[in-house]
C-alpha positions as CSV (number, residue, x, y, z in Angstrom):
1,M,-17.1,-7.9,-30.9
2,V,-18.8,-8.7,-26.7
3,L,-16.3,-6.0,-25.7
4,T,-17.6,-3.7,-28.0
5,V,-21.1,-4.1,-27.0
6,F,-20.0,-3.5,-23.4
7,T,-18.4,-0.5,-24.5
8,Q,-21.4,0.6,-26.9
9,A,-23.7,0.1,-23.7
10,V,-22.0,2.1,-21.3
11,V,-21.8,4.6,-23.2
12,I,-25.8,4.4,-23.4
13,L,-26.2,4.1,-19.9
14,V,-23.8,7.1,-19.5
15,A,-25.8,9.4,-21.8
16,W,-29.0,8.5,-20.2
17,Q,-27.6,9.6,-16.8
18,V,-26.4,12.8,-18.1
19,V,-29.5,13.5,-19.7
20,K,-31.5,12.7,-17.1
21,H,-29.3,14.6,-14.6
22,F,-29.4,17.6,-17.0
23,A,-32.9,17.9,-17.3
24,K,-33.3,18.1,-13.1
25,M,-30.0,20.6,-13.8
26,S,-28.0,18.5,-11.0
27,I,-24.0,19.4,-12.2
28,G,-22.5,17.0,-9.6
29,K,-24.3,14.1,-10.7
30,I,-23.5,15.0,-14.2
31,I,-20.1,15.1,-13.3
32,V,-19.8,11.9,-11.3
33,A,-21.8,10.1,-13.7
34,L,-19.0,10.6,-16.4
35,I,-16.0,9.8,-14.2
36,A,-18.0,6.7,-13.1
37,G,-18.8,5.8,-17.3
38,G,-15.3,7.1,-17.5
39,F,-13.6,4.5,-14.9
40,V,-16.2,1.6,-16.3
41,G,-15.0,2.2,-19.8
42,F,-10.9,1.8,-19.1
43,A,-11.9,-1.3,-16.9
44,I,-13.7,-2.9,-20.0
45,T,-11.4,-2.1,-22.6
46,N,-8.3,-2.8,-20.3
47,Y,-9.7,-5.6,-18.5
48,T,-6.1,-7.8,-18.6
49,L,-4.2,-4.4,-17.1
50,I,-7.0,-4.4,-14.3
51,T,-6.5,-8.0,-13.5
52,G,-2.9,-8.0,-13.7
53,W,-3.3,-4.9,-11.3
54,V,-5.6,-6.8,-8.8
55,T,-3.5,-9.8,-9.0
56,S,-0.3,-8.5,-8.4
57,F,-2.1,-6.4,-5.4
58,F,-3.0,-9.7,-3.8
59,K,0.4,-11.4,-4.3
60,M,1.7,-8.3,-2.1
61,L,-0.6,-9.7,0.8
């Protein structure tokens, strides 16, 4: 439930950013917004995987 709400919020924010930058014809900022949204969406849906990577990284230090 919470995971779905956060994912939907990210999609709404990314769509808003894309529309805003499209109005200004800033193609580079549109691409950055889509990539950042993809990263955030991946991090939300794969939270345990990300925390595993972070834990492994700190164990190596």
